[in-house]
Kinemage of the C-alpha trace (Angstrom):
@kinemage 1
@onewidth
@group {chain A} dominant
@subgroup {mainchain}
@vectorlist {calphas} color= white
{ca met a 1} P 0.000 0.000 0.000
{ca glu a 2} L 1.400 3.371 -1.055
{ca thr a 3} L 1.368 6.190 1.480
{ca lys a 4} L 1.410 9.748 0.160
{ca thr a 5} L 2.639 12.579 2.338
{ca lys a 6} L 0.271 15.517 2.517
{ca leu a 7} L 1.440 19.057 3.111
{ca thr a 8} L 0.109 21.916 5.170
{ca ala a 9} L -0.017 25.483 3.860
{ca glu a 10} L 2.938 26.379 6.076
{ca glu a 11} L 5.007 23.502 4.632
{ca leu a 12} L 4.017 24.456 1.088
{ca phe a 13} L 5.255 28.017 1.577
{ca lys a 14} L 8.540 26.794 3.108
{ca leu a 15} L 9.250 24.166 0.424
{ca tyr a 16} L 8.412 26.117 -2.722
{ca pro a 17} L 9.541 29.534 -3.958
{ca glu a 18} L 7.123 32.414 -3.426
{ca glu a 19} L 6.422 32.769 -7.157
{ca ser a 20} L 5.433 29.102 -7.635
{ca arg a 21} L 2.213 28.340 -9.505
{ca leu a 22} L 0.895 25.744 -7.059
{ca glu a 23} L -2.376 24.987 -5.333
{ca leu a 24} L -2.970 22.865 -2.258
{ca ile a 25} L -6.232 20.922 -2.018
{ca asp a 26} L -6.698 18.677 1.011
{ca gly a 27} L -2.930 18.673 1.471
{ca glu a 28} L -2.206 17.557 -2.106
{ca val a 29} L -0.069 19.825 -4.300
{ca phe a 30} L -1.251 20.649 -7.828
{ca glu a 31} L 1.074 22.379 -10.275
{ca met a 32} L -0.601 25.081 -12.357
{ca pro a 33} L 0.455 25.293 -16.008
{ca ala a 34} L 0.966 28.680 -17.645
{ca ser a 35} L -2.238 30.169 -19.030
{ca ser a 36} L -2.921 30.317 -22.763
{ca leu a 37} L -2.908 33.687 -24.496
{ca met a 38} L -6.713 33.542 -24.913
{ca his a 39} L -7.056 32.798 -21.183
{ca gln a 40} L -4.881 35.816 -20.390
{ca glu a 41} L -6.782 38.105 -22.783
{ca ile a 42} L -10.150 37.153 -21.256
{ca leu a 43} L -8.742 37.504 -17.758
{ca met a 44} L -7.435 41.006 -18.485
{ca arg a 45} L -10.697 42.135 -20.101
{ca ile a 46} L -12.687 41.045 -17.058
{ca ala a 47} L -10.165 42.466 -14.593
{ca phe a 48} L -10.154 45.803 -16.425
{ca ser a 49} L -13.971 46.060 -16.294
{ca leu a 50} L -13.977 45.175 -12.604
{ca arg a 51} L -11.158 47.626 -11.858
{ca val a 52} L -12.977 50.513 -13.526
{ca phe a 53} L -16.138 49.688 -11.560
{ca leu a 54} L -14.308 49.275 -8.251
{ca lys a 55} L -12.411 52.550 -8.555
{ca glu a 56} L -15.399 54.273 -6.987
{ca gly a 57} L -16.586 51.514 -4.641
{ca gly a 58} L -13.484 50.340 -2.838
{ca gly a 59} L -12.155 46.916 -2.110
{ca ser a 60} L -9.135 45.214 -3.661
{ca leu a 61} L -8.873 43.211 -6.859
{ca phe a 62} L -6.051 40.744 -7.497
{ca val a 63} L -5.135 38.742 -10.597
{ca ser a 64} L -3.412 35.353 -10.433
{ca pro a 65} L -0.977 34.295 -9.272
{ca val a 66} L -1.948 35.256 -5.738
{ca asp a 67} L -2.270 32.751 -2.900
{ca val a 68} L -5.571 32.597 -1.050
{ca val a 69} L -5.249 30.573 2.170
{ca phe a 70} L -8.589 28.948 3.017
{ca ser a 71} L -7.313 26.554 5.693
{ca glu a 72} L -4.170 24.807 6.828
{ca asn a 73} L -4.500 22.324 3.952
{ca val a 74} L -6.205 24.405 1.227
{ca val a 75} L -4.405 27.163 -0.700
{ca leu a 76} L -5.709 28.229 -4.102
{ca gln a 77} L -4.680 30.707 -6.796
{ca pro a 78} L -7.926 31.902 -8.415
{ca asp a 79} L -7.695 33.865 -11.656
{ca ile a 80} L -9.347 36.964 -10.151
{ca val a 81} L -10.029 37.669 -6.474
{ca phe a 82} L -12.062 40.503 -4.957
{ca val a 83} L -11.811 41.209 -1.231
{ca lys a 84} L -13.347 44.158 0.577
{ca glu a 85} L -10.556 44.565 3.108
{ca val a 86} L -6.990 43.310 2.912
{ca ser a 87} L -3.540 44.732 3.601
{ca ile a 88} L -1.431 44.872 0.465
{ca gln a 89} L 1.631 44.481 2.715
{ca asp a 90} L 0.616 40.844 3.317
{ca leu a 91} L 2.296 38.107 1.261
{ca arg a 92} L -1.011 36.356 0.572
{ca ile a 93} L -4.742 36.627 1.203
{ca asn a 94} L -5.591 35.079 4.574
{ca lys a 95} L -9.328 35.753 4.546
{ca tyr a 96} L -12.190 34.515 2.437
{ca pro a 97} L -12.802 36.619 -0.673
{ca glu a 98} L -16.219 38.008 -1.514
{ca leu a 99} L -15.887 37.130 -5.206
{ca ile a 100} L -13.735 34.756 -7.254
{ca val a 101} L -13.449 34.388 -11.038
{ca glu a 102} L -12.024 31.303 -12.763
{ca val a 103} L -11.386 31.171 -16.511
{ca val a 104} L -11.940 27.487 -17.242
{ca ser a 105} L -9.439 25.699 -19.458
{ca pro a 106} L -9.397 22.039 -20.523
{ca ser a 107} L -6.668 21.267 -17.969
{ca thr a 108} L -8.599 22.876 -15.059
{ca phe a 109} L -12.178 22.032 -16.079
{ca lys a 110} L -12.842 19.270 -13.522
{ca arg a 111} L -11.085 21.042 -10.658
{ca asp a 112} L -12.846 24.375 -11.311
{ca leu a 113} L -16.307 22.797 -11.547
{ca thr a 114} L -16.048 20.311 -8.686
{ca asp a 115} L -13.213 20.718 -6.180
{ca lys a 116} L -12.835 24.499 -6.243
{ca met a 117} L -16.547 25.216 -6.479
{ca lys a 118} L -17.161 23.092 -3.372
{ca ile a 119} L -14.250 24.726 -1.518
{ca tyr a 120} L -15.447 28.245 -2.334
{ca glu a 121} L -18.987 27.318 -1.340
{ca asn a 122} L -17.895 25.703 1.945
{ca phe a 123} L -15.722 28.677 2.912
{ca gly a 124} L -18.438 31.233 2.195
{ca val a 125} L -17.206 32.929 -0.988
{ca lys a 126} L -20.333 34.910 -1.843
{ca glu a 127} L -19.960 34.809 -5.620
{ca tyr a 128} L -18.177 32.443 -8.022
{ca trp a 129} L -17.825 33.220 -11.715
{ca leu a 130} L -16.983 30.531 -14.249
{ca ile a 131} L -15.818 31.751 -17.663
{ca phe a 132} L -15.834 29.222 -20.519
{ca pro a 133} L -13.750 30.658 -23.411
{ca leu a 134} L -14.524 27.978 -26.011
{ca glu a 135} L -18.271 28.159 -25.359
{ca lys a 136} L -18.138 31.953 -24.905
{ca thr a 137} L -20.198 31.542 -21.752
{ca ile a 138} L -20.189 33.308 -18.386
{ca leu a 139} L -21.909 31.723 -15.371
{ca ile a 140} L -22.236 33.615 -12.099
{ca tyr a 141} L -23.153 31.639 -8.998
{ca ala a 142} L -24.327 33.374 -5.841
{ca leu a 143} L -24.090 31.760 -2.425
{ca thr a 144} L -27.472 31.056 -0.820
{ca gln a 145} L -28.486 29.058 2.231
{ca lys a 146} L -28.761 26.021 -0.073
{ca gly a 147} L -25.279 26.569 -1.532
{ca tyr a 148} L -24.377 28.027 -4.905
{ca glu a 149} L -27.236 28.826 -7.244
{ca leu a 150} L -26.959 30.240 -10.742
{ca phe a 151} L -27.585 33.977 -10.459
{ca ser a 152} L -26.757 35.273 -13.939
{ca ser a 153} L -25.487 33.889 -17.236
{ca ala a 154} L -24.764 34.838 -20.837
{ca thr a 155} L -23.501 33.046 -23.920
{ca glu a 156} L -21.871 35.071 -26.706
{ca lys a 157} L -24.231 38.048 -26.240
{ca gly a 158} L -25.989 39.705 -23.361
{ca lys a 159} L -24.889 40.951 -19.987
{ca val a 160} L -24.297 39.228 -16.684
{ca lys a 161} L -24.877 40.929 -13.348
{ca ser a 162} L -23.114 40.607 -10.041
{ca lys a 163} L -24.991 40.229 -6.778
{ca val a 164} L -21.937 41.100 -4.665
{ca leu a 165} L -20.966 44.163 -6.725
{ca glu a 166} L -24.342 45.814 -6.923
{ca gly a 167} L -24.762 47.668 -10.199
{ca phe a 168} L -21.923 45.887 -12.006
{ca glu a 169} L -22.723 44.383 -15.400
{ca leu a 170} L -20.375 42.625 -17.792
{ca asp a 171} L -21.132 42.375 -21.503
{ca ala a 172} L -20.271 38.955 -22.951
{ca glu a 173} L -19.340 40.544 -26.289
{ca glu a 174} L -16.731 42.704 -24.522
{ca val a 175} L -15.242 39.580 -22.932
{ca phe a 176} L -15.257 37.299 -25.981
{ca gly a 177} L -15.394 39.699 -28.944
{ca gly a 178} L -12.763 39.005 -31.595
{ca leu a 179} L -11.568 35.766 -29.983
C-alpha cells in the first residue's frame, strides 16, 4: 500500500519559492500550467472592467498568481479575487474573498467545476464566476443558504450581473469579442 505525504499550507510556503504556480487541495499539491494567451486576454478584459467599476466603490482586486489561504491544507490561486478589506503588505490573502473568477481551461475544467466550487462554497465565498472561453459563456453563482445557485449567465451576447458588486454588469461581447 502506497502512502502519500500531505502538506500543510505552512510547509508548502517553506518548500516552494514564493512565485510558484501551485495549489494545495486537502494537502495535495497541484502544479498550475501557464495560461494560454486567450485565457490571459479574457482575464485582463474582465479584470479591467472590474477595476474601472471598483475605482469608486473600494475593495481590492487581485489577478493570479496570488495565494488565497482557506485553511491549513487548502491554498488556491484563483484567476481573479475581490476582497473588501486586505492589507497589500501581506504576502497572501488570509481571509475569504467576496468574489472569485475562474477562466476554465481544458486542464482545469474538472477542478474548477467540482473541487474548487465546493471549496469556495464551503468557505463562504459569496460569488463564483466561471468563464468558458470555447463556449463563450459566463456563469455567475451566488451563495445562498442552499449553496451556490446560478444567479446570472450569458452566452456570446448579453450581460451578466453581479450580486456582490451591486450595479456591475459585464457584456459577454466585450469579454469574448474578436476571440
